[in-house]
C-alpha positions as CSV (number, residue, x, y, z in Angstrom):
1,M,26.3,7.9,-7.4
2,H,26.2,4.6,-5.4
3,T,23.6,2.6,-3.5
4,T,24.5,1.1,-0.1
5,P,23.7,-2.6,0.8
6,N,20.9,-3.8,2.9
7,L,20.7,-1.9,6.2
8,L,18.4,-4.5,7.9
9,V,19.7,-7.7,10.0
10,N,18.3,-10.8,8.9
11,P,15.8,-9.4,6.6
12,G,14.5,-12.6,5.5
13,A,14.0,-14.8,8.2
14,E,17.0,-17.0,7.2
15,S,18.6,-17.0,10.8
16,G,15.2,-17.2,12.7
17,S,14.1,-13.9,14.4
18,S,17.7,-13.0,15.2
19,G,18.4,-9.1,14.7
20,W,14.8,-8.3,15.5
21,T,13.4,-7.3,19.1
22,S,9.8,-8.3,19.8
23,L,7.7,-5.6,21.1
24,Q,4.1,-7.1,21.1
25,G,2.7,-10.4,20.6
26,A,5.4,-13.1,19.1
27,M,6.7,-13.1,15.8
28,A,7.4,-16.5,14.3
29,V,9.4,-17.9,11.5
30,T,7.9,-20.3,9.0
31,R,9.4,-22.4,6.4
32,Y,8.0,-22.6,2.8
33,D,7.9,-26.2,2.7
34,A,5.8,-26.3,6.0
35,G,2.6,-27.3,4.4
36,G,-0.6,-26.6,6.6
37,G,-1.9,-23.9,4.0
38,Y,1.1,-21.7,4.3
39,P,2.8,-20.2,1.3
40,T,5.0,-22.7,-0.7
41,P,8.2,-22.1,-2.7
42,T,5.9,-21.8,-5.9
43,D,3.5,-19.2,-4.5
44,P,3.8,-15.6,-5.3
45,G,6.7,-14.3,-3.2
46,P,10.2,-13.4,-3.7
47,P,12.0,-15.1,-6.6
48,D,15.1,-15.4,-4.6
49,R,13.5,-16.3,-1.7
50,G,15.4,-18.5,0.8
51,T,13.6,-21.3,2.8
52,A,11.8,-19.2,5.3
53,F,9.5,-16.1,5.9
54,F,8.3,-14.1,8.9
55,T,4.5,-14.5,10.4
56,G,2.7,-13.0,13.1
57,G,2.6,-16.3,15.0
58,T,-0.8,-16.4,17.0
59,A,-1.3,-13.0,18.7
60,A,-3.8,-10.8,17.5
61,K,-1.0,-8.2,16.8
62,S,2.7,-9.1,16.7
63,R,5.3,-6.3,16.6
64,A,9.0,-6.5,16.1
65,S,11.6,-3.8,15.2
66,Q,15.0,-3.3,14.6
67,D,17.3,0.1,14.5
68,A,19.6,0.5,11.6
69,T,22.6,2.9,11.7
70,L,22.3,5.3,8.8
71,P,25.8,5.6,6.9
72,N,27.1,8.9,4.8
73,T,25.7,11.3,7.4
74,A,27.5,14.1,5.6
75,E,25.4,13.3,2.4
76,I,22.3,13.0,4.6
77,D,22.7,16.4,5.8
78,A,23.3,17.7,2.6
79,G,20.3,16.3,1.1
80,Q,21.8,14.3,-1.2
81,A,20.5,10.8,0.2
82,Q,17.3,8.8,-1.0
83,Y,15.8,5.8,0.6
84,T,14.3,2.7,-0.8
85,L,12.0,1.1,1.6
86,S,10.9,-2.6,0.0
87,G,9.9,-6.0,1.0
88,W,7.2,-8.7,0.2
89,L,4.1,-8.6,2.4
90,G,1.0,-10.9,2.2
91,G,-1.2,-13.1,3.7
92,W,-3.6,-16.3,3.3
93,S,-6.4,-17.2,1.2
94,S,-9.4,-14.4,1.5
95,Q,-8.2,-13.8,5.4
96,A,-7.5,-10.0,5.9
97,D,-4.7,-10.8,8.3
98,D,-1.9,-8.6,7.1
99,A,1.7,-7.5,7.5
100,S,3.2,-3.8,7.3
101,L,6.6,-2.4,7.5
102,T,7.2,1.3,8.7
103,A,10.9,3.0,8.9
104,E,11.1,6.0,11.1
105,F,13.9,8.4,10.4
106,L,15.3,9.5,13.7
107,S,17.6,12.2,14.5
108,A,20.7,12.0,17.1
109,S,18.1,12.7,20.1
110,N,15.4,10.1,19.0
111,Q,13.2,12.6,17.3
112,V,11.2,11.4,14.5
113,L,11.9,13.4,11.5
114,A,9.8,11.4,9.0
115,T,8.1,7.9,8.3
116,A,7.9,5.9,5.4
117,A,5.6,2.6,5.3
118,I,4.9,-0.4,2.8
119,G,1.8,-2.5,3.1
120,P,-0.4,-4.0,4.1
121,V,-1.6,-6.1,1.1
122,T,-5.2,-6.9,1.3
123,P,-6.8,-10.3,-0.1
124,A,-8.2,-7.7,-2.9
125,D,-4.5,-7.0,-3.9
126,R,-3.8,-10.9,-3.8
127,G,-6.9,-11.7,-5.8
128,N,-7.8,-14.1,-2.7
129,A,-4.5,-16.2,-3.3
130,T,-1.9,-17.1,-0.6
131,G,1.4,-15.5,-0.9
132,L,3.5,-12.5,-0.8
133,W,3.5,-9.5,-2.7
134,A,6.5,-6.7,-3.5
135,R,5.7,-3.1,-2.1
136,T,8.2,-0.2,-2.1
137,A,8.6,3.2,-1.0
138,T,11.2,5.9,-2.0
139,G,11.9,9.3,-0.7
140,A,14.4,11.7,0.4
141,V,16.3,11.0,3.8
142,P,15.6,13.8,5.9
143,A,18.7,16.0,6.9
144,G,19.9,15.1,10.4
145,S,18.6,11.5,10.3
146,R,21.1,9.2,12.2
147,T,18.9,6.1,12.7
148,A,16.0,4.2,10.9
149,R,13.9,2.3,13.1
150,L,12.4,-0.4,11.4
151,T,9.1,-2.1,12.7
152,L,7.1,-4.9,11.4
153,V,3.4,-5.4,12.5
154,F,1.4,-8.4,11.7
155,T,-2.4,-8.1,12.2
156,R,-4.9,-10.9,12.7
157,S,-8.5,-10.3,11.5
158,G,-10.1,-13.5,12.7
159,G,-8.7,-17.2,13.6
160,S,-6.2,-18.4,15.8
161,S,-3.2,-18.1,13.5
162,N,-2.0,-14.4,12.7
163,D,-1.5,-14.9,8.9
164,G,0.4,-11.8,8.1
165,Y,3.5,-12.8,5.9
166,A,6.9,-10.8,5.6
167,D,10.0,-11.7,3.6
168,G,12.8,-10.0,1.4
169,L,12.8,-6.9,3.7
170,S,15.1,-3.9,2.3
171,L,16.3,-0.5,3.3
172,T,18.8,1.0,1.1
173,L,20.2,4.6,0.5
174,T,21.3,6.0,-2.7
175,I,23.9,8.6,-2.3
176,G,25.0,11.2,-4.4
177,G,24.2,11.8,-8.0
178,P,22.9,14.7,-10.3
179,T,19.6,16.3,-8.7
180,V,16.7,14.6,-10.8
181,S,14.1,17.3,-11.1
182,N,10.3,16.2,-10.9
183,L,8.7,16.4,-14.4
184,I,5.1,16.8,-12.8
185,V,3.9,20.1,-12.5
186,N,1.9,21.2,-9.3
187,G,1.7,17.6,-8.4
188,S,0.9,18.8,-4.8
189,G,-1.9,21.5,-5.8
190,E,0.4,23.9,-3.9
191,A,0.4,26.2,-6.9
192,G,-2.4,28.3,-5.7
193,P,-4.3,28.5,-2.5
194,G,-6.2,25.6,-1.0
195,G,-10.0,25.4,-0.6
196,T,-12.6,23.6,1.1
197,G,-13.5,21.5,-1.6
198,T,-15.3,23.7,-4.0
199,P,-14.7,22.3,-7.6
200,S,-11.9,24.5,-9.4
201,A,-12.6,25.4,-13.4
202,Q,-8.7,25.6,-13.8
203,I,-5.7,23.8,-11.7
204,P,-2.4,25.0,-12.8
205,G,-0.2,22.6,-14.8
206,W,-3.3,20.5,-15.4
207,T,-5.8,19.9,-17.8
208,T,-9.5,18.9,-16.7
209,V,-10.7,16.0,-19.0
210,E,-13.9,15.0,-17.3
211,G,-15.4,16.6,-14.2
212,A,-14.1,19.1,-12.1
213,A,-11.4,18.8,-9.3
214,A,-10.8,20.8,-6.4
215,V,-7.8,21.8,-4.2
216,V,-8.4,21.2,-0.5
217,K,-6.3,22.6,2.4
218,Y,-5.3,19.9,5.0
219,G,-7.3,20.5,8.0
220,T,-10.6,21.3,6.2
221,S,-13.5,19.9,8.3
222,G,-14.2,16.5,6.7
223,Y,-10.9,16.1,5.1
224,P,-7.3,14.7,6.2
225,T,-5.6,16.8,8.5
226,T,-1.5,17.1,8.7
227,S,-1.8,14.3,11.3
228,D,-3.5,12.0,9.2
229,P,-1.5,9.3,7.0
230,G,0.0,11.3,4.3
231,P,3.3,12.5,2.9
232,S,5.8,13.6,5.8
233,D,6.9,16.7,3.9
234,R,3.5,17.7,2.8
235,G,2.5,21.3,1.9
236,T,-0.6,22.8,3.0
237,N,-2.8,21.4,0.2
238,F,-3.9,18.2,-2.0
239,L,-5.8,17.3,-4.8
240,T,-9.4,15.8,-4.5
241,G,-12.3,14.9,-7.1
242,G,-14.5,18.0,-6.5
243,N,-18.1,16.5,-6.5
244,S,-18.4,14.6,-9.8
245,V,-18.9,11.0,-10.0
246,R,-15.6,10.9,-12.6
247,T,-13.1,13.4,-12.3
248,R,-10.0,13.4,-14.6
249,L,-6.9,15.5,-14.9
250,A,-4.1,14.9,-17.4
251,Q,-0.7,16.9,-18.2
252,L,2.0,16.1,-21.0
253,V,5.6,16.2,-20.0
254,T,8.6,16.4,-22.5
255,L,11.0,13.5,-21.6
256,P,14.6,14.9,-21.4
257,G,17.6,12.8,-22.4
258,T,16.4,11.1,-25.4
259,A,19.5,9.5,-26.5
260,D,19.8,7.5,-23.3
261,I,16.4,6.8,-23.6
262,D,16.8,5.0,-27.1
263,A,19.6,3.2,-25.7
264,G,17.9,1.7,-22.7
265,R,20.0,3.7,-20.5
266,S,17.2,5.7,-18.6
267,R,14.8,4.5,-15.6
268,F,11.8,6.3,-14.6
269,T,10.5,6.7,-10.8
270,F,6.8,7.3,-10.4
271,G,4.4,7.8,-7.7
272,G,2.3,9.7,-5.4
273,W,0.1,9.7,-2.3
274,L,-3.4,8.3,-3.0
275,G,-6.3,8.3,-0.5
276,G,-9.8,8.6,0.5
277,Y,-12.2,9.2,3.1
278,A,-12.9,7.0,6.4
279,T,-14.8,3.9,5.1
280,Q,-16.0,5.0,1.7
281,N,-14.4,3.8,-1.3
282,D,-14.1,7.2,-3.3
283,G,-10.6,6.6,-5.0
284,V,-8.1,8.0,-7.3
285,R,-5.8,6.2,-9.9
286,L,-2.5,7.7,-11.1
287,S,-1.0,6.4,-14.1
288,V,1.5,7.5,-16.7
289,E,1.7,6.7,-20.5
290,F,5.0,6.8,-22.3
291,L,4.3,8.1,-25.7
292,P,6.6,7.9,-29.0
293,A,6.7,10.9,-31.4
294,D,3.7,9.8,-33.0
295,G,1.6,6.4,-32.2
296,P,0.2,4.5,-29.4
297,P,1.8,4.2,-26.0
298,L,5.0,2.3,-25.5
299,G,4.2,1.7,-22.2
300,V,1.9,2.4,-19.5
301,V,2.2,2.2,-15.5
302,V,-1.0,2.7,-13.2
303,L,-1.0,3.1,-9.5
304,G,-3.8,2.9,-7.0
305,P,-6.7,3.2,-6.1
306,V,-6.0,3.0,-2.5
307,T,-9.0,1.0,-0.9
308,A,-10.7,1.8,2.3
309,A,-9.4,-1.7,3.5
310,E,-5.9,-0.6,2.8
311,R,-6.4,2.8,4.8
312,S,-7.8,0.4,7.6
313,S,-11.1,2.9,7.0
314,R,-8.9,6.1,8.0
315,S,-9.2,9.1,6.2
316,G,-5.8,9.8,4.9
317,L,-3.0,9.1,1.8
318,L,-0.7,5.8,1.4
319,Q,2.2,6.1,-1.0
320,R,2.4,4.1,-4.0
321,T,5.2,4.1,-6.6
322,A,7.0,2.3,-9.5
323,Q,10.0,2.1,-11.2
324,G,11.4,0.6,-14.4
325,T,13.1,1.3,-17.5
326,V,11.7,4.0,-20.1
327,P,10.8,2.5,-23.2
328,P,13.0,3.4,-25.8
329,G,11.5,5.5,-28.5
330,S,9.5,7.5,-25.7
331,R,9.5,11.2,-26.2
332,T,6.6,12.6,-24.0
333,A,4.8,11.0,-21.0
334,R,1.0,11.6,-20.3
335,V,0.1,11.8,-16.4
336,L,-3.6,11.0,-15.6
337,L,-5.5,11.4,-12.6
338,L,-8.9,9.5,-12.3
339,F,-11.1,10.2,-9.2
340,T,-13.9,8.0,-8.9
341,R,-17.0,8.3,-6.3
342,D,-18.1,5.2,-4.9
343,G,-21.9,6.2,-4.8
344,S,-22.4,7.6,-1.3
345,G,-22.3,11.4,-0.4
346,T,-21.9,14.3,-2.8
347,A,-18.4,14.6,-2.8
348,N,-15.7,13.0,-4.7
349,D,-13.3,11.9,-1.6
350,G,-10.5,10.5,-3.8
351,Y,-7.4,12.3,-2.7
352,A,-3.7,12.6,-4.2
353,D,-0.7,14.5,-3.2
354,A,3.2,14.8,-3.7
355,L,2.6,13.0,-7.5
356,H,6.0,12.8,-9.0
357,L,7.9,11.4,-12.2
358,T,11.4,11.6,-12.5
359,I,14.0,10.3,-15.0
360,G,17.5,9.1,-14.1
361,A,20.3,7.1,-15.4
362,A,20.2,3.4,-15.3
């Protein structure tokens, strides 16, 4: 198993805007020591940052892109390639200007086979601080992919400067290695028929702790469709919070490779697609607790909820992921879903799909 070098050209603005093609507006390059309210070298951002970062200039929307030729096509076509799309994205103070990065995986005939995205980072995510925060998305490179089209989008919400910021962008492929199985059972709600929002007394693989969740079919009236934001390889169903104010689901999984775990040689990848409905702030929080044979959790990872602002007030699901070392001594992992209703309406419109927890070699 090996990981490719970064496939992006000029991913951190250290060569101006070289390598990027302007599609709309005019992306700008700003130095960390520029002053004038821009991020400084000591503000949140990449620990290995250079001297500059990308901004949206002064246009209401700026877009720039580049195409990266994908290596190892034989492994890609054999389903043995995983991508990691990452970067540092942010903005200024309490303003909602933002930046996002998408990667479209294209066939030889330029057909879009799948799309991955990171960002935007909202003022709430930043705690209204000026700076840049790390975002990562991972997944399988679709068979037949030959090119990845990377697009940076900066959006201005007000004022004269487009203060969406981006730096430390990366697209890498991990090739080969043993197949790693998802430890979460029925993380997409596919182990049974999808309904129209009626709560289910029992969902395969999950234990209901509070309320009653529902399995909904994509395209059900008032719910996300297959063309709304969500997993590129989605099935027919997803999980929702039913109609309770709070709904909680849990499952306990046994961790493999305890010797490697205790030696600090095991890493986890944890994530899923989380979302909600239109402008409502119903949401879902996904968490995992790494547990010893007896005693309190040795480590906890929390993802979400995805806010209406992060979804641009559009119904759909956005990817959230985390990676790290499995705490030595861990024997099981407790996966928890907490769906919360914001208060308006009767349905708990927190949505979850494509949940995964995998363990691999460090």
